[in-house]
Residue, then its C-alpha position, 0 to 999 in steps of 0.5 A: m495473510v496478505k500485507i501491504r508494504l513497501s518494496r525497495t527499488g532505485r539505485k544507491h543513495y536514491h531509493t524509491f519504493r513500490i507499494i505492494a500486496a504480498e504474502s506476509k512470509s515473502p521477502r521484502d524485495g521478493r515475490f509479491i501479488e500486485i503492485l498498488g502504487s509507488y513512493n518516491p521520498n526524493l521529490k519535493t511535494d507530498a502530492e508527487k511522492v505517493i502514487l496509488k491505484k486507489d481501486r486496487l488498494e481499496f480491494w485489498l483493504g476490503k479483503g482484510a490485507q494489513p498495511s505496514d506502519t509506514v504504508w499506514t502513514l502514507l495512506r493517511k496523508q492520501g485520505i485513507n484511514k481506519l474508518t474508511t478501511r472498516g467501511l470497505r471491509k463491510q462492503a466486501g462482506a456484504s457483497a460476498 
């Protein structure tokens, strides 16, 4: 199963994260399939904190990838919610 989750990068006391698609059994900072964006909690505004590749993110959500709770929170702030995800899965099913 593919999970969309955070992978930690950055230096000590200044953490940054990548939003990645990875197999659920892969380690947190280990092997991943694709980088879908980044999250830097150290910046001031929410618009600067999260950078997403929306087309690739929608692709993986359409294929049934499960986001972690933290990633769901970040996606909701960017305007992607569970209804959007259901629509993407229906579109992927219709085109397959």
